[in-house]
C-alpha positions as CSV (number, residue, x, y, z in Angstrom):
1,M,29.8,13.8,-15.5
2,L,32.4,12.7,-18.1
3,H,31.4,14.4,-21.3
4,A,33.5,15.7,-24.2
5,S,31.3,18.7,-25.1
6,H,28.1,20.5,-24.2
7,G,26.5,19.3,-27.4
8,R,27.2,15.7,-26.5
9,L,25.7,16.3,-23.1
10,G,22.5,17.7,-24.6
11,G,22.2,14.7,-26.9
12,Q,22.7,12.3,-24.0
13,V,20.1,14.0,-21.8
14,A,17.6,14.0,-24.7
15,R,18.1,10.3,-25.3
16,V,18.0,9.5,-21.6
17,R,14.8,11.5,-21.1
18,R,13.2,9.8,-24.2
19,E,14.2,6.2,-23.2
20,A,13.2,6.6,-19.6
21,A,9.8,8.2,-20.5
22,D,9.1,5.3,-22.8
23,G,9.3,3.0,-19.8
24,E,12.2,0.9,-21.0
25,G,12.4,-0.7,-17.6
26,L,11.2,-4.0,-19.1
27,A,8.7,-5.0,-16.4
28,F,6.9,-1.7,-16.2
29,S,6.4,-1.1,-19.9
30,G,2.9,0.0,-20.5
31,L,2.1,0.4,-16.8
32,L,3.9,3.7,-16.2
33,D,4.0,5.1,-19.7
34,R,5.3,8.4,-20.9
35,R,2.0,10.2,-21.3
36,E,0.7,9.3,-17.9
37,V,3.9,10.3,-16.1
38,E,4.1,13.6,-18.0
39,Q,0.5,14.4,-17.3
40,V,1.1,13.9,-13.6
41,F,4.3,15.9,-13.7
42,A,2.6,18.8,-15.6
43,A,-0.3,18.8,-13.1
44,H,2.1,19.2,-10.2
45,G,4.5,21.6,-11.8
46,V,7.4,19.1,-11.9
47,S,10.0,20.5,-14.3
48,W,13.7,21.1,-14.1
49,R,16.7,20.8,-16.5
50,G,20.3,19.9,-16.2
51,G,22.3,16.7,-16.0
52,V,21.1,13.1,-16.3
53,F,18.7,13.2,-13.4
54,T,15.7,14.7,-15.1
55,P,12.3,14.2,-13.4
56,L,11.6,11.1,-15.3
57,V,15.1,9.5,-14.7
58,T,14.8,10.5,-11.0
59,L,11.4,8.8,-10.8
60,Y,12.8,5.6,-12.3
61,A,15.9,5.7,-10.2
62,F,13.8,6.1,-7.1
63,L,11.7,3.1,-8.1
64,G,14.8,1.1,-8.6
65,Q,16.0,2.2,-5.2
66,V,12.9,1.1,-3.3
67,L,12.9,-2.2,-5.1
68,D,16.5,-3.0,-4.5
69,A,17.3,-5.0,-1.4
70,D,20.2,-2.6,-0.5
71,G,17.9,0.5,-0.8
72,S,20.7,3.0,-0.8
73,C,21.2,6.1,-2.9
74,R,24.6,4.8,-4.0
75,A,22.9,1.6,-5.4
76,A,20.3,3.7,-7.2
77,V,23.0,5.8,-8.9
78,A,24.9,2.7,-9.7
79,Q,21.8,1.4,-11.5
80,V,21.6,4.6,-13.6
81,L,25.3,4.4,-14.3
82,A,25.0,0.8,-15.5
83,W,22.0,1.8,-17.6
84,L,23.9,4.5,-19.4
85,I,26.9,2.2,-20.1
86,G,24.6,-0.5,-21.4
87,R,23.2,1.9,-24.0
88,G,26.6,3.1,-25.1
89,E,26.3,6.5,-23.3
90,P,29.1,8.3,-21.5
91,A,29.2,7.4,-17.8
92,C,27.7,9.7,-15.2
93,S,29.4,10.4,-11.8
94,A,29.1,7.6,-9.3
95,R,28.5,10.2,-6.5
96,T,25.1,10.5,-5.1
97,G,24.8,14.3,-4.8
98,G,23.0,15.0,-8.1
99,Y,20.5,12.2,-7.5
100,C,19.8,13.2,-3.9
101,Q,19.2,16.8,-5.0
102,A,16.9,15.7,-7.8
103,R,15.0,13.3,-5.5
104,A,14.5,16.2,-3.0
105,R,13.0,18.3,-5.8
106,L,10.4,15.7,-6.7
107,P,7.1,16.6,-4.9
108,E,5.5,13.9,-2.9
109,A,2.1,14.7,-4.6
110,A,3.5,13.3,-7.9
111,P,4.1,9.7,-6.8
112,H,0.9,9.8,-4.7
113,A,-1.1,10.7,-7.9
114,L,0.7,7.9,-9.8
115,V,-0.3,5.4,-7.1
116,Q,-3.9,6.4,-7.4
117,R,-3.8,6.2,-11.2
118,V,-2.2,2.8,-11.5
119,G,-4.3,1.4,-8.7
120,R,-7.5,2.7,-10.3
121,R,-6.6,1.2,-13.7
122,L,-5.9,-2.2,-12.1
123,H,-9.1,-2.0,-10.2
124,E,-11.2,-1.2,-13.3
125,A,-9.6,-4.0,-15.3
126,H,-9.5,-6.7,-12.6
127,G,-11.8,-5.5,-9.8
128,G,-14.8,-7.7,-10.5
129,G,-15.3,-11.1,-9.0
130,G,-17.9,-13.7,-8.1
131,L,-18.8,-12.4,-4.7
132,L,-21.9,-10.4,-4.0
133,G,-23.2,-10.6,-7.5
134,G,-20.0,-9.3,-9.1
135,R,-19.9,-6.0,-7.1
136,R,-16.6,-4.3,-6.7
137,I,-15.2,-4.9,-3.3
138,K,-12.6,-2.9,-1.5
139,I,-10.8,-3.7,1.7
140,V,-9.3,-1.3,4.3
141,D,-6.7,-1.9,7.0
142,G,-4.0,0.0,8.8
143,S,-0.5,-0.5,10.1
144,T,2.5,1.5,11.3
145,V,6.0,2.1,10.0
146,S,9.1,3.3,11.8
147,M,12.0,5.5,10.5
148,P,15.4,6.9,11.6
149,D,15.5,8.7,14.9
150,T,16.2,12.2,13.7
151,P,15.0,15.4,15.4
152,A,12.9,16.3,12.4
153,N,11.2,12.9,12.2
154,Q,10.6,12.9,16.0
155,R,8.8,16.3,15.7
156,T,6.5,15.2,13.0
157,Y,6.1,11.5,13.8
158,P,6.7,11.2,17.6
159,Q,7.6,7.8,19.1
160,A,5.2,5.9,21.3
161,R,4.6,7.2,24.8
162,T,5.7,3.9,26.3
163,Q,9.3,4.5,25.1
164,K,11.8,6.6,26.9
165,P,13.2,9.6,25.0
166,G,16.3,8.6,23.0
167,L,15.4,4.9,23.0
168,G,12.4,4.7,20.6
169,F,12.0,5.5,17.0
170,P,9.5,7.8,15.2
171,I,6.3,6.0,14.1
172,A,3.9,6.8,11.3
173,R,0.5,5.3,10.9
174,I,-0.7,4.3,7.5
175,V,-4.2,3.2,6.4
176,A,-4.5,1.7,2.9
177,L,-7.5,0.9,0.7
178,F,-7.0,-2.2,-1.5
179,C,-8.9,-3.7,-4.4
180,L,-9.9,-7.2,-3.2
181,H,-9.5,-9.0,-6.5
182,S,-6.4,-7.3,-8.0
183,A,-4.7,-6.5,-4.6
184,A,-3.8,-3.0,-5.9
185,V,-3.5,-0.1,-3.5
186,L,-6.2,2.4,-4.5
187,D,-5.0,5.1,-2.1
188,A,-3.5,5.5,1.4
189,A,-3.3,8.0,4.1
190,I,-0.3,8.7,6.4
191,S,-0.3,10.5,9.8
192,P,1.6,10.5,13.1
193,Y,1.1,7.5,15.4
194,K,-0.5,9.7,18.1
195,G,-2.4,13.0,18.4
196,K,-5.8,14.3,17.2
197,Q,-7.2,12.9,14.0
198,T,-4.4,10.3,13.7
199,G,-6.4,7.2,14.3
200,E,-7.4,4.6,11.7
201,N,-10.9,5.9,11.4
202,A,-9.7,9.5,10.8
203,L,-7.4,8.2,8.0
204,F,-10.1,6.0,6.6
205,R,-12.4,9.1,6.2
206,R,-9.6,10.7,4.2
207,L,-9.9,7.8,1.7
208,F,-13.7,8.2,1.1
209,G,-13.0,10.0,-2.2
210,Q,-11.7,6.7,-3.7
211,L,-15.1,5.0,-3.0
212,R,-17.7,5.0,-5.7
213,S,-21.5,4.5,-5.6
214,G,-22.1,0.7,-5.8
215,D,-18.8,-0.2,-4.1
216,V,-18.7,-2.6,-1.1
217,V,-16.0,-1.9,1.5
218,A,-15.0,-4.4,4.2
219,G,-12.8,-3.8,7.3
220,D,-12.2,-4.9,10.9
221,C,-14.4,-4.0,13.9
222,G,-12.6,-0.7,14.5
223,F,-14.3,0.8,11.4
224,G,-17.9,-0.3,12.4
225,S,-19.2,2.9,13.9
226,F,-22.5,4.7,13.2
227,W,-20.6,7.5,11.5
228,N,-18.8,5.3,9.0
229,F,-22.0,3.4,8.1
230,A,-24.0,6.6,7.7
231,M,-21.4,8.5,5.7
232,L,-20.7,5.5,3.4
233,R,-24.4,4.9,2.9
234,A,-24.8,8.6,1.9
235,R,-22.2,8.0,-0.9
236,G,-24.1,4.9,-2.1
237,V,-21.4,2.6,-0.7
238,D,-22.2,-0.6,1.2
239,A,-20.1,-1.8,4.1
240,I,-19.4,-5.0,6.0
241,F,-17.8,-4.6,9.4
242,P,-17.8,-6.9,12.5
243,L,-19.9,-5.7,15.5
244,H,-17.7,-3.6,17.7
245,Q,-17.0,-5.2,21.1
246,C,-18.5,-2.2,22.9
247,R,-21.9,-2.7,21.3
248,P,-24.3,-5.4,22.8
249,E,-24.9,-8.5,20.7
250,D,-28.7,-8.7,20.8
251,F,-30.6,-11.0,18.4
252,R,-33.9,-10.7,20.3
253,R,-34.8,-7.3,18.8
254,G,-35.5,-6.2,15.2
255,K,-37.0,-8.0,12.2
256,R,-36.1,-11.6,11.8
257,L,-34.8,-12.5,8.4
258,G,-33.6,-16.0,9.2
259,K,-31.6,-17.9,11.8
260,D,-29.1,-15.5,13.4
261,D,-30.0,-12.9,10.8
262,R,-32.0,-9.7,11.7
263,L,-32.6,-6.2,10.7
264,I,-31.7,-3.8,13.5
265,E,-31.9,-0.1,14.1
266,W,-29.0,2.1,15.2
267,R,-29.7,5.6,16.5
268,K,-27.5,8.6,15.9
269,P,-25.5,9.6,19.0
270,G,-26.8,12.8,20.5
271,K,-23.4,14.3,20.9
272,R,-21.6,15.6,17.8
273,P,-18.0,14.4,17.7
274,D,-15.3,17.2,17.6
275,W,-14.0,16.2,14.2
276,M,-17.4,16.5,12.5
277,D,-18.9,19.9,11.5
278,R,-22.5,20.8,12.3
279,Q,-23.7,20.6,8.7
280,T,-22.4,17.1,8.3
281,Y,-23.9,16.0,11.6
282,D,-27.3,17.4,10.7
283,S,-27.3,15.8,7.2
284,L,-26.9,12.3,8.7
285,P,-30.1,10.3,9.4
286,A,-31.5,10.0,12.9
287,T,-31.5,6.2,12.6
288,L,-29.9,3.6,10.4
289,T,-31.4,0.3,9.4
290,L,-28.7,-2.3,9.4
291,R,-28.4,-6.1,9.1
292,Q,-26.8,-8.1,11.8
293,V,-25.8,-11.7,11.2
294,R,-24.1,-14.3,13.4
295,V,-21.6,-16.6,11.7
296,R,-20.3,-19.8,13.3
297,V,-16.7,-20.8,12.5
298,E,-16.5,-24.6,12.4
299,T,-12.8,-24.7,11.2
300,P,-10.7,-26.5,13.8
301,G,-7.8,-24.4,15.2
302,F,-9.4,-21.0,14.4
303,R,-9.4,-18.7,17.4
304,V,-12.8,-17.1,16.6
305,K,-15.7,-19.5,17.0
306,T,-18.6,-17.0,16.4
307,L,-18.6,-13.8,14.6
308,V,-21.3,-11.1,14.4
309,L,-21.2,-9.0,11.2
310,V,-23.1,-5.7,10.6
311,T,-23.8,-4.6,7.0
312,T,-25.9,-2.3,4.9
313,L,-26.6,-5.1,2.5
314,L,-30.1,-5.8,3.7
315,D,-31.5,-8.3,1.2
316,P,-30.9,-11.9,2.6
317,R,-31.8,-13.5,-0.8
318,K,-29.5,-11.4,-2.8
319,Y,-26.7,-11.4,-0.2
320,P,-26.8,-14.6,1.9
321,K,-25.1,-14.5,5.2
322,E,-22.7,-17.2,4.1
323,E,-21.5,-15.0,1.3
324,L,-21.1,-12.0,3.7
325,A,-18.9,-14.2,5.9
326,E,-16.9,-15.2,2.8
327,V,-16.3,-11.5,2.0
328,Y,-15.3,-10.7,5.5
329,R,-12.9,-13.7,5.5
330,A,-11.4,-12.4,2.3
331,R,-10.7,-9.1,4.1
332,W,-7.7,-10.9,5.6
333,H,-6.0,-10.3,2.2
334,A,-5.5,-6.7,3.4
335,E,-3.3,-8.1,6.2
336,L,-1.3,-10.1,3.7
337,D,-1.0,-7.2,1.3
338,L,0.4,-5.0,4.0
339,R,2.8,-7.8,5.0
340,A,4.0,-7.9,1.4
341,I,4.6,-4.1,1.4
342,K,6.2,-3.9,4.8
343,C,8.2,-7.2,5.0
344,V,8.8,-8.2,1.4
345,M,9.4,-4.6,0.2
346,H,11.0,-3.5,3.5
347,M,8.7,-0.6,4.2
348,D,8.5,-1.5,7.9
349,V,11.7,0.5,8.6
350,L,12.1,3.5,6.3
351,R,15.3,5.2,5.5
352,G,14.3,8.9,5.1
353,K,15.8,11.3,7.6
354,S,13.2,14.0,7.0
355,P,9.4,13.8,7.2
356,A,9.1,14.8,3.5
357,M,11.5,12.1,2.4
358,V,9.7,9.5,4.6
359,R,6.4,10.2,2.8
360,K,8.0,10.2,-0.6
361,E,9.6,6.8,0.2
362,C,6.1,5.5,1.3
363,W,4.5,6.6,-2.0
364,M,7.3,5.3,-4.1
365,R,7.1,1.9,-2.4
366,L,3.3,1.8,-2.9
367,L,3.8,2.8,-6.5
368,A,6.4,0.0,-7.0
369,Y,4.0,-2.4,-5.3
370,N,1.1,-1.4,-7.7
371,L,3.4,-1.8,-10.7
372,I,4.4,-5.3,-9.6
373,R,0.7,-6.2,-9.1
374,G,0.1,-4.9,-12.6
375,V,2.8,-7.2,-14.1
376,M,1.3,-10.1,-12.0
377,A,-2.2,-9.3,-13.5
378,R,-0.7,-9.5,-17.0
379,A,1.0,-12.8,-16.1
380,A,-2.2,-14.3,-14.7
381,A,-4.0,-13.3,-17.9
382,T,-1.5,-15.4,-20.0
383,L,-2.6,-18.7,-18.3
384,A,-5.1,-21.0,-19.9
385,P,-7.7,-20.4,-18.5
386,P,-6.8,-17.0,-17.1
387,R,-6.4,-17.0,-13.3
388,P,-7.1,-14.4,-10.7
389,P,-4.0,-12.3,-10.0
390,R,-4.1,-13.2,-6.3
391,E,-3.3,-16.8,-7.2
392,L,0.3,-15.7,-8.1
393,S,3.1,-15.2,-5.6
394,F,4.0,-11.6,-4.9
395,T,7.4,-12.6,-3.5
396,G,8.0,-14.8,-6.6
397,A,7.1,-12.0,-8.9
398,L,9.5,-9.6,-7.2
399,Q,12.3,-12.2,-7.3
400,T,11.7,-12.8,-11.0
401,L,11.8,-9.0,-11.7
402,H,15.1,-8.7,-9.9
403,A,16.5,-11.6,-11.9
404,F,15.4,-10.1,-15.2
405,A,16.9,-6.7,-14.4
406,S,20.1,-7.6,-16.3
407,V,18.1,-8.7,-19.3
408,A,16.2,-5.4,-19.3
409,L,19.5,-3.6,-19.3
410,S,21.0,-5.5,-22.2
411,R,18.0,-6.2,-24.4
412,G,15.7,-3.3,-23.7
413,G,12.0,-3.8,-24.6
414,D,12.5,-7.3,-26.2
415,P,9.1,-8.9,-26.6
416,M,10.5,-12.4,-26.2
417,A,12.2,-11.4,-23.0
418,Y,9.0,-9.8,-21.7
419,A,7.0,-13.0,-22.6
420,A,9.5,-15.1,-20.8
421,L,9.2,-12.8,-17.7
422,L,5.4,-13.2,-17.7
423,H,5.7,-16.9,-18.1
424,A,8.1,-17.1,-15.2
425,I,5.9,-15.0,-12.9
426,A,2.8,-17.0,-13.9
427,S,4.6,-20.2,-12.8
428,H,4.9,-19.1,-9.2
429,R,1.5,-19.9,-7.7
430,V,0.5,-19.3,-4.1
431,G,0.1,-22.6,-2.3
432,D,-3.4,-23.9,-2.0
433,R,-3.6,-24.3,1.8
434,P,-7.2,-23.8,2.9
435,N,-7.8,-23.4,6.6
436,R,-4.1,-23.6,7.4
437,V,-3.4,-23.3,11.1
438,E,0.0,-22.2,12.4
439,P,1.2,-21.1,15.8
440,R,2.1,-17.4,16.0
441,A,5.6,-18.1,17.2
442,V,9.1,-18.6,15.7
443,K,11.5,-21.5,16.4
444,R,14.8,-19.8,15.7
445,R,16.1,-17.7,18.6
446,P,17.5,-14.3,18.0
447,K,21.2,-13.5,18.8
448,P,21.6,-12.7,22.5
449,H,22.5,-9.0,22.2
450,A,21.9,-6.8,25.1
451,L,19.1,-4.2,24.7
452,L,20.0,-0.5,24.7
453,T,18.2,0.9,27.7
454,E,19.6,4.4,27.6
455,P,20.3,7.0,24.9
456,R,23.2,6.0,22.7
457,H,25.3,9.1,23.5
458,K,25.0,8.4,27.2
459,A,26.1,4.8,26.6
460,R,29.1,6.0,24.7
461,T,30.1,8.3,27.5
462,R,29.7,5.6,30.1
463,L,32.0,3.2,28.0
464,R,34.6,5.9,27.6
465,R,34.7,6.5,31.4
466,A,34.9,2.8,32.1
467,A,37.9,2.5,29.9
């Protein structure tokens, strides 16, 4: 640090803390405000002193790092350095040691709590829609992410069994719960790719605390088990899942509600699963009355021609099967949201070399994603008439935020600049392409590099000997 005196350092740190806490990162003003961050930090005992990288500055620098295309610690420190110079403050060191130490001290529970808070606020403000009588709908889906091949990462997040030691990369599984209408992440669960209680259903059960009575949750067929239906129903939560391929499709039994629409009965399996305690097992009903509907897909080019959905929404007048099909089709948004997080925000390959840093990076990327969705919701509200946030382009919003970074640095919280930002984001609409059909293939060929089929250190040794 280049400071003339200790008093000058104290004044700078105070100003930096105050300005960072006020959310002077233009796009996030009001979405990650001072009181909310300080409440979370206080709840998790986050407090340290010294230097520029206070907890608040570290949090904002980390956000800048995961949003930056480069994603390096050096780029994050450079952003803080430019931020200080832009405010007439003495420059901090360009070295990354102080920032990396501060980032390591930041507990992963803090950004996790902020993800939940920001997601819940967006869901409460924009979670309603026209489907199912305006009920709040949440969608769930899972995916995987990889990370650097370090011994610590391999121990916690082992690579797939199909890969030889030294050739694969550690893999973590992540299951996320989204708000259908605002696209916000309400919560997520992270686990190793393999091992006991690491499947998508096990992670989904860890997210049940984010479901409220009256909610409707939709997911793919992997979630459509008796246990999930029963435990969700006990919470007052309705569910829509496709019939699992291992269950027979029988429309001859049960009470007929209409064409391809019946009430059926599922019996509780006699064997208690290992992950469930006896008390929970005994509390679940012996049978479940569910509704089974068959939906025919008439759209040309779609792979699926018929689809059988199972739901706890039993009233055919209040919840027509066509609307159930529309909700399930909207579940595809979870796939698009995960694609935005993994591909647009580069979370598919993480940079953390330790398991703790990998998880922090995941939570910070999810927090940044929610903050961007919050800005998009504000931009959608400025349109006349207001439009659903999902009609705006996430990639366009991220590009606009990057372009406005220099404006935020030079003009701070300028209302005119912020209005221009919202107007620019609102102008980037998602193309209206109903029933689009595209081949799942790419035209451009990759560069013809040979594949590494042995551990890198063995390949180096072989090359040295060959020379």
